[in-house]
N, C-alpha and C positions, 0 to 999 in steps of 0.2 A: 646374518643379523639374528640376535636372540629373538625368539618368538614372543616373549613377554614384552619386549622393547616396541615391537610393531604394534601391540595392542594400546600402547600409550599414545601413538601418533594421532588419533582422532581427538584425543583429550588436548593436545597442544593446538590443533587446528580449531577446535571449539573456543578455547581461551582467545585466540586471535580474532575469530569471527564474532564473538560476543564482546570483546573489549575488556574482558576482566575474568578474574577467577570465579567470582561469585555468580555472575551470569552464566558462565560455562558450567559451573556446578548444577545450577538450577535445571539447565537443558539437559544435562546428561544423567540427572537423578543421583549425584554423587555429592559428598561433602566437599566444601572449599579446600580442606586440608588434603583430601584425597586427590583433588585436581593438581594442587600445588606439588604433591609428592610425584605425580606422574610426569609433570613437566620437569622437575628436578631430575628425575631418573632418566629421562631423555637427554637432557643437557650433560648430565655426568657421563653417561655412556658415550656420547658423541665428543665430549671434551670441549664443548663450546657453548657459550650462553646464547640462547634463542630469543629471550624476551628481557626487556629492561623494565623492572617493576617500580611503580611509584605507589603512593598511598591511594591514588584515585584511578589509575589506568596502567595499562601495559603498552610497550612498543616493541616493535620488532628490531632485532640487531640485523647487521648485514648477513650473519649467518642465518639468522631466523627467517629473514626474507627469502633467502635462497632455499631453505628447508620448505617453507610454505609453497614456493612456486614450483618445486619439484614433487614433493610428497603429496601435496594437495589434490592435483589433478590425477595422480596415480591411485590414490585411494578413491576418488570419485568414480574412476573407471572400473575399479574392483566392485564398489557398491552397485553401480548400474548393471554390471555383468550379472551379479547375483539377482538383482531385481527383475532382469529379463528372463533368467531361468525360472524364477518363481512365476512370472507372468505367463510363461509358456505352459505352466501347469494350471493356469486359471487363477492364480493368487497375485494381486497387486499389492505390495507391501512397501514399508519404508515411511519416511517423513517427507511430505511436499511442503516446502517453505514458501509462502507467498508474502509479497510486500505490497500493500493497497491503502488507498486513502479510505477514510471512514465512509464516504459516500458510495463507494464501490461495494462495501460489505452489504448495505441495505439495498442497492439498486441491481446487484448482480450476483454477488457470491453466496448469500444465504440460501436461495433455492438450490443452487448447485451443491453446496455442502450437505444439504438436507438429503439429497439423492446420493451422493457419495458415501454417506454413512450406511446406507442399505447395501448399495452395490459393492463397495470395496471396504468392508469393515476392518481390514488389515491395514489399510492406508490411513496414516494420520496427516490431515491438512492443517498446518500451522499458519495462521494469518497474523501478520504483524501489521497493526494499524499505523500508517505512517503518511502524513499529508505533505511531507517534503519530497524533494527529488533526490533519490538515492541511487547509488551504483549497486545494483542487485547482485552482480557478480562478486564485488568486493565484500558485500554484506552477507554473502553465504546464502542467498535466496535462490530458488529454482526459477522462479518467475515473479513478475510484478504485474500490477493493474494501474493503468493511467489513461488520461485523455489522449487521444490518438495524436494530437499536435506535440505532445511531450516526450514521445518515444523516439530514441536514437535510431538512426537509419541502419545500424548494423544488427539490429534486433529483429527477430521474427514476431509479427504481431497478429493476433487472432482476435477478431471483433466479438465483444460480449453483448453490447447494446447498440441499438440504432442511435443516430444523432439525436440530440435533445436541445431544448432551449434553455438559456439562462434568463431568468426573468425576475421582476420586482414584485413582491407581495407585501400585504399588510393585513392585520385583522380589522374587520368591519367597524369595531369599536374605535380603533385609532383613527380610521378615516373619517368617522362621524365627527370626532372631536377636532381633528386638524385639517379636514378637508383632503380631496384627492388630487394628487398633481396632474395637471393637463399636459405639461410639456416638460422636457428634461430639465430646463432651468429651474422649474419648481422644486426639484429635489434639494436646492440650497435652503429652502424653508422648512424642510422636514428633518425629523430625527431618524437618521439612517444608521443602520447597525453596521459598523465597519468589519472589515476582515483583514487580519494581520497575516503576511505571508511568512510561513516558518522558515523557508529556505534562506530568504533575503532579509526578513525582518522588517521589510517595507510594508506600507499600507496599500492594500489593492484598490486600484481605481475600477469602478463598475464599467464593464464594457457593454456599450449599447450601440444602436443604430440610430442616427439622426438624419432624416432626408435621405435614406439610403447609404450613408457613409458611416463607417465605424468610428466610434468616439470613446475616449476613456474619460470617465466623470469621477473627480475626487469628492468624496462625500464626507460629512461630518455627523456626529451624533454622540449619545450618551453611553453607548456600548460599542466594544470592539472584541471580535472573537477569533480564534483560530481553528474552530470547528464549525463548518457550514451547517451541521445538523443542529447546532445550538442556536445558530442564527435563526432557524426555523422556529426553534421553541420560544426565542424571545419575540419574534413576530406574533405567535400565537398568543403570547402574554400581553400584547398590545404595546410593546415598547417602541416600535416604529417600523419603518420600511425595511426589508430584508431582500438581499440579491441571492437567489438560490437556483439550483437546477430544478426544472419543472417536475421531473418525475418524483422528486422528493416531497413535493407539495401537491401532487396531483389529487390525492384524496382529500387533503384539506380544503382544496378549491371546490371540489364536487359538494363537500359537506358544508360549504360556505363558512368554514372557519377562517379562511383567508380568501382575500380577493387579489386577482392579478390586476396590477396597475400598469399603465403605459405599455400595453401589449404590443404596439406597433414598434417599439424600440428593442424587442428582444432579439439577441443573436443566437445563432445556432452553433452548438459545440459538436466536434465530430463523433462523440460517443466514447464509451470505454472499452478498452482493449487489454487483453492478456499479452504479455510480451516477455520473451526469453531469448537466450543466446541460441544461435543456430545449431550448436553442437548438442544442445539439450533436448531438441525436438522429438527424438525417438526414445527418450527415457519413458518407461512403461507408466510410471506415476503420473507424468506430466500429460502423456496420451490419454491415460483414463480420464483425468480432469478435463481435458479439451473435449473428448467425446461426450461426456456427461453435460458439460456446459452447452455444447451445440445442440444437444437434444432439449435441454431443459429451457434454454433461452431462445430456441428457434422461433417461437411466435413473435419474440421481441426483436432480435437482431436481423 
């Protein structure tokens, strides 16, 4: 096989992973035309089309799927072998791609990345903010972060945070004007900030405990969001009641910018976990991240 042809293989895989030539070009630091030329070179040399191009996306042909299925794992093994050799010399390098919801960035990832920058300056940690449920393997990610209950059983999971509560909060000014709910049924008389599920498109029903029994409450109000951090912002602005994870508003409650209402109805979530395929467990870049996370988050987890 021509040596220059092999050099084009990662470009093809990037196009598939990113779902387009423009996104692949941005990731690789190449021009879209250079990416297109690399893909065409591989297809011409192989004598088979690998991708079906449209104006908005690309799709794999049957030959393309076979190419990705065989060449992808082989290139991953080569890359990991090189990274292990470098790690043996005390240098952890490469790109660690993580998929995580926005709440995880604030609750767990920021302090870890701050230490990673000092301890492993040759390693790039790329975090994709994604509140939907994705296939991290198909998406080309090394690992993901999710609530423990949302992780597939065939994945390895490493705890990042302790369990925490999902609570209802509101600004003192809102409660002074509208009154404070005393029971769950009172939520029907309040302006509740709704949450739209990105994965399904449905409205999220607030999960609470009523007399020791889990219940899902459909709420209504003048605002609906897809970002729980924005729900906090709207609550601070006095829009209405927000359903959020307690660590996200802990300082707001201490500073009395927000008040925790109906505290006895709060349910406990299992906490945030880093998860990844078992075969990736020994990759130096992932091990470096896990080691730093365990040290930095130890007082919490």
